[in-house]
C-alpha positions as YAML, in Angstrom:
chain: A
units: angstrom
residues:
- id: 1
  name: MET
  ca: [-97.09, -84.85, -77.34]
- id: 2
  name: ASN
  ca: [-93.94, -82.74, -77.34]
- id: 3
  name: LYS
  ca: [-90.42, -83.32, -78.66]
- id: 4
  name: ILE
  ca: [-89.30, -85.04, -75.45]
- id: 5
  name: GLU
  ca: [-92.19, -87.48, -75.56]
- id: 6
  name: LEU
  ca: [-91.68, -88.03, -79.29]
- id: 7
  name: LYS
  ca: [-88.00, -88.85, -78.73]
- id: 8
  name: ARG
  ca: [-88.96, -91.43, -76.11]
- id: 9
  name: ILE
  ca: [-91.39, -93.11, -78.55]
- id: 10
  name: LEU
  ca: [-88.82, -93.08, -81.36]
- id: 11
  name: ASP
  ca: [-86.25, -94.69, -79.07]
- id: 12
  name: GLU
  ca: [-88.75, -97.31, -77.85]
- id: 13
  name: GLU
  ca: [-89.69, -98.18, -81.43]
- id: 14
  name: LEU
  ca: [-85.98, -98.40, -82.37]
- id: 15
  name: PHE
  ca: [-86.01, -95.70, -85.03]
- id: 16
  name: ASN
  ca: [-82.52, -95.00, -86.30]
- id: 17
  name: PRO
  ca: [-81.58, -91.41, -85.31]
- id: 18
  name: ALA
  ca: [-79.95, -91.06, -88.74]
- id: 19
  name: VAL
  ca: [-83.39, -90.93, -90.42]
- id: 20
  name: TYR
  ca: [-84.83, -87.99, -88.49]
- id: 21
  name: SER
  ca: [-83.98, -84.71, -86.81]
- id: 22
  name: LEU
  ca: [-86.00, -83.12, -84.03]
- id: 23
  name: ASP
  ca: [-83.96, -79.92, -84.32]
- id: 24
  name: GLY
  ca: [-84.51, -79.05, -87.97]
- id: 25
  name: GLY
  ca: [-81.59, -78.50, -90.27]
- id: 26
  name: LEU
  ca: [-80.73, -79.76, -93.72]
- id: 27
  name: GLN
  ca: [-79.00, -83.03, -92.94]
- id: 28
  name: ASN
  ca: [-79.22, -85.33, -95.94]
- id: 29
  name: ASP
  ca: [-82.10, -87.77, -96.33]
- id: 30
  name: ARG
  ca: [-84.00, -87.11, -93.09]
- id: 31
  name: LEU
  ca: [-87.45, -86.27, -91.87]
- id: 32
  name: CYS
  ca: [-87.20, -83.13, -89.78]
- id: 33
  name: LEU
  ca: [-89.15, -81.23, -87.17]
- id: 34
  name: SER
  ca: [-88.41, -77.57, -86.58]
- id: 35
  name: GLU
  ca: [-89.92, -74.56, -84.86]
- id: 36
  name: GLU
  ca: [-89.88, -71.50, -87.10]
- id: 37
  name: ARG
  ca: [-91.67, -68.16, -86.87]
- id: 38
  name: ASN
  ca: [-93.87, -69.32, -83.97]
- id: 39
  name: GLN
  ca: [-95.01, -72.37, -85.95]
- id: 40
  name: TRP
  ca: [-93.87, -75.97, -86.33]
- id: 41
  name: CYS
  ca: [-92.80, -77.55, -89.60]
- id: 42
  name: VAL
  ca: [-92.29, -81.16, -90.64]
- id: 43
  name: TYR
  ca: [-90.30, -81.69, -93.82]
- id: 44
  name: TYR
  ca: [-87.95, -84.03, -95.67]
- id: 45
  name: THR
  ca: [-84.39, -83.07, -96.59]
- id: 46
  name: GLU
  ca: [-82.30, -84.33, -99.45]
- id: 47
  name: ARG
  ca: [-79.06, -82.89, -100.84]
- id: 48
  name: GLY
  ca: [-79.40, -79.69, -98.84]
- id: 49
  name: GLU
  ca: [-82.97, -78.98, -99.98]
- id: 50
  name: ARG
  ca: [-86.30, -79.11, -98.11]
- id: 51
  name: TYR
  ca: [-89.32, -80.91, -99.50]
- id: 52
  name: ASP
  ca: [-92.92, -81.55, -98.49]
- id: 53
  name: ASP
  ca: [-93.08, -78.81, -95.85]
- id: 54
  name: GLN
  ca: [-96.16, -79.15, -93.70]
- id: 55
  name: TRP
  ca: [-96.89, -76.38, -91.17]
- id: 56
  name: PHE
  ca: [-98.63, -76.68, -87.79]
- id: 57
  name: ARG
  ca: [-99.69, -74.27, -85.10]
- id: 58
  name: SER
  ca: [-98.99, -76.74, -82.30]
- id: 59
  name: GLU
  ca: [-95.94, -78.77, -81.37]
- id: 60
  name: GLY
  ca: [-98.19, -81.73, -80.64]
- id: 61
  name: ASP
  ca: [-99.70, -81.83, -84.12]
- id: 62
  name: ALA
  ca: [-96.26, -81.55, -85.72]
- id: 63
  name: CYS
  ca: [-94.87, -84.35, -83.54]
- id: 64
  name: GLU
  ca: [-97.82, -86.57, -84.47]
- id: 65
  name: GLU
  ca: [-97.19, -85.90, -88.17]
- id: 66
  name: LEU
  ca: [-93.49, -86.69, -87.93]
- id: 67
  name: LEU
  ca: [-94.25, -89.93, -86.12]
- id: 68
  name: ARG
  ca: [-96.90, -90.85, -88.71]
- id: 69
  name: ARG
  ca: [-94.50, -90.24, -91.59]
- id: 70
  name: LEU
  ca: [-91.73, -92.26, -89.94]
- id: 71
  name: ARG
  ca: [-94.08, -95.19, -89.24]
- id: 72
  name: GLU
  ca: [-95.07, -95.25, -92.92]
- id: 73
  name: LEU
  ca: [-91.48, -95.88, -94.02]
- id: 74
  name: PRO
  ca: [-90.18, -99.45, -94.37]
- id: 75
  name: PRO
  ca: [-88.81, -100.73, -91.04]
- id: 76
  name: SER
  ca: [-85.83, -102.24, -92.83]
- id: 77
  name: GLN
  ca: [-84.72, -98.71, -93.76]
- id: 78
  name: THR
  ca: [-85.62, -96.84, -90.58]
- id: 79
  name: ARG
  ca: [-85.23, -99.12, -87.59]
- id: 80
  name: LEU
  ca: [-82.22, -100.32, -85.68]
- id: 81
  name: THR
  ca: [-81.90, -104.08, -85.39]
- id: 82
  name: SER
  ca: [-80.88, -103.88, -81.76]
- id: 83
  name: VAL
  ca: [-80.09, -101.38, -79.06]
- id: 84
  name: LYS
  ca: [-76.34, -100.84, -78.59]
...
């Protein structure tokens, strides 16, 4: 899986784009995926800080981890109720 395929799955499963970032950054209260120093990192951001960094050698493994973490969160907090 790559970021494009992950984005398609997230859209199909109605994940709210406000709860994740596939381009890294420090946006508040999001799970993030970023490519840094020839590795991939999945982490959570809150108040401009990074937490729970997990590093991967492959994009696919990092995408799988981000998807797993998102699916573990309560749907009422992470999913859209309908497509606009």
